[in-house]
Every structure is written in C-alpha cells, then in structure tokens.
C-alpha positions as CSV (number, residue, x, y, z in Angstrom):
1,X,-0.2,0.2,0.1
2,X,1.2,3.6,-0.6
3,X,2.5,5.7,1.8
4,X,-0.6,7.5,3.0
5,X,-1.3,11.5,3.3
6,X,-3.4,12.3,5.7
7,X,-5.1,16.1,5.4
8,X,-5.0,18.3,8.5
9,X,-6.4,21.1,7.0
10,X,-8.8,22.4,3.8
11,X,-9.5,26.1,3.5
12,X,-10.8,28.2,1.0
13,X,-8.8,31.7,1.5
14,X,-8.9,35.1,-0.2
15,X,-6.3,37.4,-0.8
16,X,-6.7,40.9,0.0
17,X,-7.3,43.3,-2.4
18,X,-7.8,46.9,-3.0
19,X,-11.2,46.2,-5.1
20,X,-14.0,44.0,-4.3
21,X,-16.0,44.0,-7.3
22,X,-16.8,41.4,-9.7
23,X,-15.6,41.7,-13.1
24,X,-16.6,39.4,-15.8
25,X,-13.9,38.5,-18.3
26,X,-14.7,36.5,-21.7
27,X,-12.7,33.4,-22.6
28,X,-10.4,34.2,-25.7
29,X,-10.5,32.0,-28.5
30,X,-7.1,30.6,-27.1
31,X,-8.6,29.9,-24.2
32,X,-11.4,27.8,-25.9
33,X,-9.0,25.8,-27.9
34,X,-7.3,24.7,-24.5
35,X,-7.7,21.5,-22.2
36,X,-11.0,21.9,-20.6
37,X,-9.9,20.8,-17.2
38,X,-7.5,20.9,-14.3
39,X,-3.6,20.2,-14.9
40,X,-1.5,19.3,-12.0
41,X,2.1,19.9,-11.2
42,X,3.9,18.4,-8.5
43,X,7.3,19.0,-6.8
44,X,9.2,18.1,-4.1
45,X,12.0,19.8,-1.5
46,X,14.2,18.2,1.1
47,X,14.2,19.1,4.2
48,X,16.5,21.9,4.4
49,X,14.8,23.3,1.6
50,X,11.5,23.6,2.7
51,X,9.8,26.9,4.3
52,X,6.9,26.6,6.7
53,X,3.8,26.6,6.0
54,X,2.7,29.6,7.2
55,X,5.3,31.6,5.0
56,X,4.3,29.4,1.9
57,X,0.5,30.1,2.8
58,X,1.0,34.0,2.9
59,X,3.3,34.3,0.0
60,X,0.6,32.4,-2.2
61,X,-1.9,35.0,-1.1
62,X,0.4,38.1,-1.8
63,X,0.8,36.6,-4.8
64,X,-2.6,35.6,-6.1
65,X,-3.7,39.0,-5.3
66,X,-1.6,40.0,-8.6
67,X,-3.2,37.0,-10.4
68,X,-6.7,37.7,-9.9
69,X,-7.9,34.8,-12.3
70,X,-6.7,32.4,-10.0
71,X,-9.1,33.4,-7.4
72,X,-12.0,34.3,-9.6
73,X,-14.4,31.4,-11.0
74,X,-15.7,30.1,-14.1
75,X,-19.3,31.3,-15.1
76,X,-21.3,32.0,-17.7
77,X,-22.1,35.7,-19.3
78,X,-25.8,37.1,-20.2
79,X,-25.4,35.1,-23.5
80,X,-24.9,31.9,-21.9
81,X,-21.0,31.6,-22.7
82,X,-18.3,30.7,-20.4
83,X,-16.0,33.4,-19.0
84,X,-14.3,34.2,-15.8
85,X,-15.7,36.4,-13.0
86,X,-13.1,37.9,-11.1
87,X,-14.5,37.9,-7.8
88,X,-12.1,37.1,-5.5
89,X,-13.9,34.2,-4.2
90,X,-10.4,32.8,-3.2
91,X,-8.1,29.6,-3.9
92,X,-8.2,26.2,-2.1
93,X,-5.5,25.6,0.2
94,X,-4.9,21.7,1.5
95,X,-2.1,20.8,4.1
96,X,-1.7,17.0,5.1
97,X,1.1,15.0,6.1
98,X,2.9,12.1,5.5
99,X,4.5,9.5,8.4
100,X,7.3,8.7,6.1
101,X,10.7,10.1,4.9
102,X,10.1,11.8,1.6
103,X,13.0,9.8,-0.2
104,X,11.6,6.6,0.9
105,X,8.2,7.7,-0.1
106,X,9.5,8.3,-3.9
107,X,11.6,5.3,-4.0
108,X,9.2,3.0,-3.6
109,X,7.5,0.7,-6.4
110,X,4.0,2.2,-5.8
111,X,5.2,5.8,-5.8
112,X,2.6,6.7,-8.5
113,X,0.0,5.9,-6.3
114,X,1.6,7.9,-3.7
115,X,2.1,11.0,-5.9
116,X,-1.8,11.0,-6.9
117,X,-2.5,11.6,-3.2
118,X,0.0,15.0,-3.7
119,X,-2.4,17.3,-5.5
120,X,-6.1,18.2,-4.8
121,X,-8.8,16.4,-7.2
122,X,-10.8,19.1,-8.4
123,X,-14.1,18.6,-10.1
124,X,-14.4,20.8,-13.3
125,X,-18.3,19.9,-13.4
126,X,-18.7,21.9,-9.7
127,X,-20.0,25.4,-10.2
128,X,-18.2,27.1,-7.7
129,X,-15.3,25.0,-7.8
130,X,-11.8,26.8,-7.2
131,X,-9.8,27.5,-10.2
132,X,-6.2,27.5,-8.1
133,X,-6.0,24.4,-5.6
134,X,-2.8,24.0,-3.7
135,X,-1.8,20.8,-1.3
136,X,1.0,21.4,0.8
137,X,2.3,17.8,2.4
138,X,4.9,17.4,4.9
139,X,7.0,14.3,5.7
140,X,8.6,13.2,8.9
141,X,12.0,14.3,7.6
142,X,10.8,17.7,7.2
143,X,10.5,17.3,3.4
144,X,7.8,19.3,1.5
145,X,5.6,18.6,-1.4
146,X,3.8,21.1,-3.2
147,X,1.1,19.9,-5.3
148,X,-1.0,22.1,-7.8
149,X,-4.2,22.0,-9.9
150,X,-5.2,24.6,-12.1
151,X,-7.9,25.2,-14.6
152,X,-6.2,25.2,-18.1
153,X,-9.0,27.5,-19.6
154,X,-7.5,30.1,-17.3
155,X,-3.7,29.9,-17.9
156,X,-1.1,27.7,-20.0
157,X,2.1,26.6,-18.9
158,X,3.7,29.4,-19.8
159,X,1.5,31.7,-17.5
160,X,1.5,29.2,-14.5
161,X,5.6,28.9,-14.9
162,X,5.5,32.9,-14.1
163,X,3.3,32.6,-11.4
164,X,5.2,29.6,-9.7
165,X,8.1,31.9,-10.2
166,X,6.7,35.0,-8.6
167,X,4.9,33.0,-5.6
168,X,8.4,31.7,-4.8
169,X,9.7,35.2,-4.6
170,X,7.4,36.2,-2.3
171,X,8.3,33.5,-0.1
172,X,12.0,33.7,-0.4
173,X,12.4,37.4,-0.1
174,X,9.2,38.9,1.3
175,X,9.1,41.6,-1.2
176,X,6.3,44.0,-0.9
177,X,6.6,44.7,-4.6
178,X,6.2,41.4,-6.4
179,X,6.1,40.3,-10.2
180,X,2.9,41.0,-11.7
181,X,1.6,39.4,-14.8
182,X,0.3,41.4,-18.1
183,X,-3.2,40.9,-17.8
184,X,-4.8,42.1,-20.5
185,X,-6.0,38.9,-22.5
186,X,-8.1,40.4,-25.2
187,X,-4.9,42.4,-26.6
188,X,-3.9,38.8,-27.6
189,X,-7.5,38.1,-29.7
190,X,-7.7,41.6,-31.5
191,X,-9.4,40.6,-34.6
192,X,-9.1,42.5,-38.1
193,X,-12.1,44.3,-39.7
194,X,-13.8,42.3,-41.0
195,X,-12.3,39.1,-39.6
196,X,-10.8,36.9,-42.7
197,X,-9.6,33.8,-41.3
198,X,-7.4,31.7,-44.1
199,X,-7.4,28.4,-42.6
200,X,-9.1,25.8,-41.4
201,X,-9.3,26.1,-37.8
202,X,-12.9,24.5,-37.4
203,X,-11.1,21.1,-38.1
204,X,-7.6,22.0,-36.8
205,X,-8.0,23.5,-33.2
206,X,-11.6,22.5,-32.7
207,X,-13.6,19.1,-33.3
208,X,-15.1,19.7,-36.5
209,X,-16.9,17.4,-38.8
210,X,-13.7,16.4,-40.7
211,X,-11.4,16.6,-37.2
212,X,-8.9,13.8,-37.1
213,X,-8.9,13.5,-33.7
214,X,-12.9,12.0,-33.9
215,X,-10.9,8.5,-35.2
216,X,-8.9,8.2,-32.1
217,X,-10.1,4.9,-30.1
218,X,-10.4,4.4,-26.4
219,X,-9.0,1.6,-24.5
220,X,-9.0,0.6,-20.9
221,X,-7.2,2.8,-18.7
222,X,-4.7,-0.1,-17.3
223,X,-3.4,-0.5,-21.2
224,X,-1.8,2.8,-20.8
225,X,1.4,3.0,-18.9
226,X,3.4,5.6,-17.6
227,X,7.0,6.0,-17.7
228,X,10.2,8.1,-17.3
229,X,13.3,8.3,-19.4
230,X,16.2,10.6,-18.1
231,X,18.7,11.9,-20.9
232,X,21.9,13.1,-19.6
233,X,23.5,16.4,-20.9
234,X,26.1,14.2,-22.7
235,X,23.7,12.1,-24.4
236,X,22.3,15.7,-25.7
237,X,25.5,16.8,-27.0
238,X,25.9,13.3,-28.8
239,X,22.3,13.9,-30.4
240,X,23.0,17.4,-31.7
241,X,26.2,16.3,-33.1
242,X,24.1,13.7,-35.2
243,X,21.8,16.3,-36.3
244,X,24.8,18.3,-37.4
245,X,23.3,21.7,-37.9
246,X,22.0,24.1,-35.0
247,X,18.5,23.1,-33.4
248,X,17.1,23.5,-29.9
249,X,17.3,20.7,-27.4
250,X,13.5,20.1,-27.6
251,X,13.8,19.6,-31.5
252,X,16.5,16.8,-31.2
253,X,14.8,15.2,-28.3
254,X,11.4,15.2,-30.0
255,X,13.2,13.9,-33.1
256,X,14.8,11.2,-30.9
257,X,11.5,10.1,-29.6
258,X,9.0,10.2,-32.1
259,X,11.9,7.7,-34.1
260,X,11.9,5.2,-31.2
261,X,8.6,5.6,-30.3
262,X,7.3,4.8,-33.7
263,X,9.9,2.1,-33.9
264,X,8.5,0.8,-30.5
265,X,4.9,0.7,-31.9
266,X,6.0,-1.6,-35.3
267,X,4.4,0.8,-37.4
268,X,3.8,-0.2,-41.3
269,X,6.2,1.6,-43.3
270,X,3.3,3.7,-45.0
271,X,1.9,4.5,-42.1
272,X,1.4,8.2,-41.6
273,X,2.4,9.3,-38.1
274,X,2.1,13.0,-36.4
275,X,2.9,14.9,-33.8
276,X,0.7,17.6,-32.3
277,X,3.4,20.3,-31.1
278,X,2.4,22.9,-28.8
279,X,3.7,26.1,-29.7
280,X,4.0,29.1,-27.8
281,X,2.4,32.1,-29.9
282,X,3.3,35.3,-27.8
283,X,6.7,35.9,-29.7
284,X,5.3,34.8,-33.1
285,X,2.0,37.3,-33.0
286,X,2.4,40.6,-34.7
287,X,2.4,42.6,-32.8
288,X,4.4,40.2,-30.5
289,X,2.5,40.1,-26.9
290,X,4.5,39.8,-23.7
291,X,6.1,36.6,-22.2
292,X,4.4,37.2,-19.2
293,X,0.9,37.4,-20.3
294,X,-1.2,35.5,-18.1
295,X,-3.8,33.4,-20.1
296,X,-3.7,31.0,-22.7
297,X,-1.7,31.7,-26.1
298,X,-0.8,28.1,-27.6
299,X,-1.8,26.9,-31.0
300,X,-0.1,23.6,-32.4
301,X,2.2,22.4,-35.4
302,X,1.8,18.8,-36.7
303,X,4.9,17.3,-38.1
304,X,3.9,14.4,-40.3
305,X,5.9,11.7,-42.2
306,X,5.4,7.9,-43.1
307,X,6.6,5.7,-40.6
308,X,9.1,4.1,-43.0
309,X,10.4,7.6,-43.9
310,X,10.9,8.5,-40.1
311,X,12.7,6.0,-39.4
312,X,15.3,5.8,-42.3
313,X,15.6,9.4,-42.4
314,X,18.5,11.2,-41.1
315,X,18.3,13.0,-37.5
316,X,19.0,16.4,-39.4
317,X,15.9,15.3,-41.7
318,X,13.5,14.7,-39.0
319,X,14.5,18.1,-37.2
320,X,14.1,20.0,-40.4
321,X,10.6,18.3,-40.7
322,X,9.7,19.3,-37.3
323,X,11.0,23.0,-37.6
324,X,9.5,23.4,-40.6
325,X,5.9,22.7,-39.2
326,X,6.6,25.1,-36.1
327,X,7.6,27.6,-38.5
328,X,3.9,27.5,-40.2
329,X,2.5,28.8,-37.0
330,X,3.7,32.2,-37.5
331,X,1.8,35.4,-37.4
332,X,-0.3,35.3,-40.7
333,X,-1.3,31.8,-38.9
334,X,-2.0,33.0,-35.4
335,X,-3.8,36.4,-36.8
336,X,-6.3,33.8,-39.1
337,X,-6.9,31.9,-35.9
338,X,-8.1,35.2,-33.7
339,X,-9.9,36.3,-36.8
340,X,-12.0,32.8,-36.9
341,X,-12.6,33.4,-33.0
342,X,-14.2,36.4,-33.6
343,X,-16.3,34.8,-36.2
344,X,-17.3,32.6,-33.6
345,X,-18.1,35.0,-31.2
346,X,-20.2,36.7,-33.6
347,X,-22.2,33.4,-34.3
348,X,-22.1,32.5,-30.5
349,X,-21.6,28.9,-31.6
350,X,-19.4,27.0,-29.1
351,X,-16.9,24.1,-30.4
352,X,-15.2,21.6,-28.6
353,X,-11.5,21.6,-28.4
354,X,-9.4,18.9,-29.8
355,X,-8.2,18.0,-26.8
356,X,-8.3,14.5,-25.9
357,X,-10.0,12.4,-23.4
358,X,-8.6,10.2,-20.9
359,X,-8.0,6.5,-22.0
360,X,-7.5,7.9,-25.3
361,X,-4.9,6.1,-27.8
362,X,-2.9,8.6,-30.2
363,X,-1.2,5.6,-32.0
364,X,0.3,6.4,-34.5
365,X,0.7,9.6,-33.6
366,X,1.9,11.7,-30.4
367,X,1.2,15.0,-28.5
368,X,4.2,16.9,-26.9
369,X,4.8,19.8,-25.0
370,X,8.1,20.9,-24.1
371,X,8.5,22.4,-20.4
372,X,12.2,23.0,-20.7
373,X,11.9,26.9,-20.7
374,X,9.7,27.1,-17.8
375,X,12.1,26.8,-15.3
376,X,10.7,24.7,-12.6
377,X,13.9,23.0,-12.0
378,X,15.1,26.6,-10.7
379,X,12.0,27.2,-8.3
380,X,13.7,28.5,-5.0
381,X,11.1,29.7,-2.0
382,X,14.4,30.3,0.3
383,X,16.1,27.1,0.4
384,X,17.1,26.2,-2.8
385,X,15.7,24.1,-6.1
386,X,13.2,21.3,-5.9
387,X,15.0,17.7,-5.5
388,X,12.1,16.2,-7.6
389,X,9.6,16.8,-10.0
390,X,6.6,13.9,-9.4
391,X,4.8,13.2,-12.8
392,X,1.0,13.2,-11.9
393,X,-0.5,10.0,-14.2
394,X,-0.8,11.0,-18.1
395,X,-4.0,9.0,-19.0
396,X,-3.9,9.6,-22.4
397,X,-1.4,7.2,-25.0
398,X,1.1,8.9,-26.7
399,X,0.8,11.8,-24.6
400,X,4.5,13.1,-23.6
401,X,6.6,16.2,-22.2
402,X,9.8,16.9,-21.6
403,X,11.4,18.7,-18.5
404,X,14.7,20.1,-17.4
405,X,15.5,17.3,-14.6
406,X,16.0,18.1,-11.0
407,X,18.4,16.0,-10.3
408,X,21.6,17.3,-8.8
409,X,23.6,16.0,-12.5
410,X,21.2,18.0,-14.5
411,X,19.9,16.8,-17.9
412,X,16.6,16.2,-19.1
413,X,13.5,13.6,-18.4
414,X,10.8,12.7,-20.5
415,X,7.7,11.4,-19.2
416,X,5.6,9.4,-21.5
417,X,2.3,7.1,-21.9
418,X,2.2,4.9,-24.1
419,X,0.2,1.2,-24.6
420,X,1.5,-1.4,-22.5
421,X,2.6,-3.5,-25.6
422,X,4.9,-1.0,-26.7
423,X,6.7,0.0,-23.6
424,X,9.1,-2.7,-23.2
425,X,10.5,-2.0,-26.8
426,X,10.7,1.5,-26.0
427,X,12.7,1.3,-23.3
428,X,15.0,-1.1,-24.7
429,X,16.1,1.1,-27.6
430,X,15.6,5.0,-26.3
431,X,19.1,5.5,-25.5
432,X,20.2,3.7,-28.9
433,X,21.4,6.4,-31.8
434,X,21.1,4.0,-34.6
C-alpha cells in the first residue's frame, strides 16, 4: 500500500485586494481551444530546503492578489457563454502530513499511487470549484511536496511558470513589490475588421466534422502505462552532433523520441504518423505579446511523416520536418486563428477543442509539450531548488512532455504514456542513436 498523506486542513482562502467588485471576463479563442480541465503539477523539496507552511500560504495569497483570475470562478455570461468571474472568491489550500521520509516515499514501487495523493482532485463540473488548488504535504523528515491543480482555460504552462516563480519570490524574499503579469488577455485576440480567417481552424484547433481526432480509439485505462526516461547532458550533446546543424534541445529530443516510439509501435512503413506540438504564440504574433501574458496563447504544429521515412531519415532530416511545421505557426496563421475566434464570437457557436479525453490512444500519433523553458527545476522558495518533479498520471496514450531534470547532475526528463504493448520495446531502444 502506498504511503498515506493525511489531510490536516482544508480551506478556501481569499487574498486581500483593493477592489471587491466582480468583473466578468470572456474567454479568448485561445482559451476555448485549450484543455477543458485541471492540470496538476507536483514538486518536492528536501528538509533543508523547505519553508514553513505559514510562509508558503502568506506568499501564495500575496501573489494571487496579482493574478486575479486564479482567485476567480468559471461562469457564464448573459449570452450563456462560458467566462471568468473575477470575484476574489479564493483559492483552495490543503495541508497534509505523510508519516514517512520523503526519500523513502519516492523510492517505493508504488510511488505513482503516492503522487496521486499529493495534489487536490478538482471537479470541473462543480459550479463553484476553485480555479487554483494547492496542497502542502509535510513528511516526517521535514521534506515538503507542493502539489497544485489549475484550470487550463485560465492559464497555459508559460503563465503558470511565471506564477510559480512569482510565488517563490514572495516566499524567499518577502518583497512588498512582487512580479505582476500582463493581464489584458483581450490584447492577444484582436481580430481584423472584417475578420478574415484563412485556415481550417474549425477542424484543426476544434473538433469539426473533419477533425482527425474523432477517429482516435479509447481503451481500458489499465492498458496505458506511464514511464520516465532521463537524458543526460552528454547524451543531448551526442544527439545534437548527429543532427549536425543548429537546433534546440527540444527539437533534437523530440526527433529522437518520435523515432524510438515509432519503432516500438512497429508501424507499417506507409502509415502516416504525426506529432501535435504545442507552440507558444506570444513572440510569434504581430504585434508580439509579452511573455508574462497571463492566459492561454498556444497553438499547435503538426509535423508528419510516413513511418518508414521517419525511421530511415537522418536526425537532421527529422529535425527539419519538425522545424518547418513549427515555422508555419507564424504571425499570419495566428491572426487567422484570432479572426476565426471573432467569427465564432459573433455567431455564438460553441465548439469543442481537440483536447483528448482520458484513455484515448493517439497511436500512430503523439502529442508532445516542452516544459524545458519553464524553469521548474530552479524554483526556490528560500532553501534551494526542488529535489524532484513528480509527474502525475498521464491518462492518454501517446502524450509526453519534456522537463529539465531536478537531479543534481542536470539533464532532461521525458515523461510519457504508451500502450503497454510498446513499453518494453521503447525502454529497450530509447538510448540507441542508430
């Protein structure tokens, strides 16, 4: 049985704000295309690096006061469309204890079951559910785990990384003037007049009649297995040498993972495989948006190859396919998407995003996110960076993401969910550079 985390306190807390009036904010088209659910994140600190719960909660509330969406609520506007109510209704704070040493708890075979106890389980269907939920779990050794769950319609990974950094600053320095985000979400979605969408966004970012996502099967959840792979700095240097041209760490790691997963799946040579790659649009838009824009501003690139071509093409060739696909998410494409959002807004039509439901099998495809630039490995609440990033269960086959490792030796971690028929083969070949 997994180490139990016993809850000792559960409360909805409100930050102090100067204005108590409720403001209604509509969802942008980027929000509407995002995952309609809560995204967990879990970080661990050793005993010597763990601030007190009082300091953490005080810093949390001071920071949330500058991120008003996080203490608001989801709602509907006068037209019946979903929106945010900025009403300072508060954030959920849970405190818990675990009667074990942190190192021992993370070394157990059933660590996944333990991680599942370390963040709040939000119910997106509940009318008054808090948008941000935080759990602080203390261990017998003095170690600490911070687990959060935040509604994705409110913020993407870039936004939450800025929030975590601001929270850490509030706790570690006690500054009265803290980093504040750019909160004018509407600035990211200004349509042309008249709006002139030029791409098929109805079937790319949303679940239209011809959306490929409609064909993905669903299997029993126990057939989807989670795994993690660590790539050292030295491995990435060798990988970039194989590419031979300038490329990002994410591009070369994605090319490698795409090759190795495709080989493990034993796809037919003519079968088409694609990767849904999240692309941060802030710096790509015209005009560019501030990187601290708090909200969603992500679209997706879709590099595609035949399985046989993917496996026989050099790393440089695969990186080129990825780079070209990402480059197509340019200012023109982003503006087209914003214009499509304006068309939707005027029609009042609600479309479902292409985000997959749990137990979906993406095979022969993948969905990959890069968290390499989020700085989670550097989060310092006053006693040093985290000793571990603890991945929650990934419930969708073919979903994977990269983070910088919290381990002392650095490097990069890949967290992935694959069908259990393919796990052994992937583990066997994931370090091969053939």
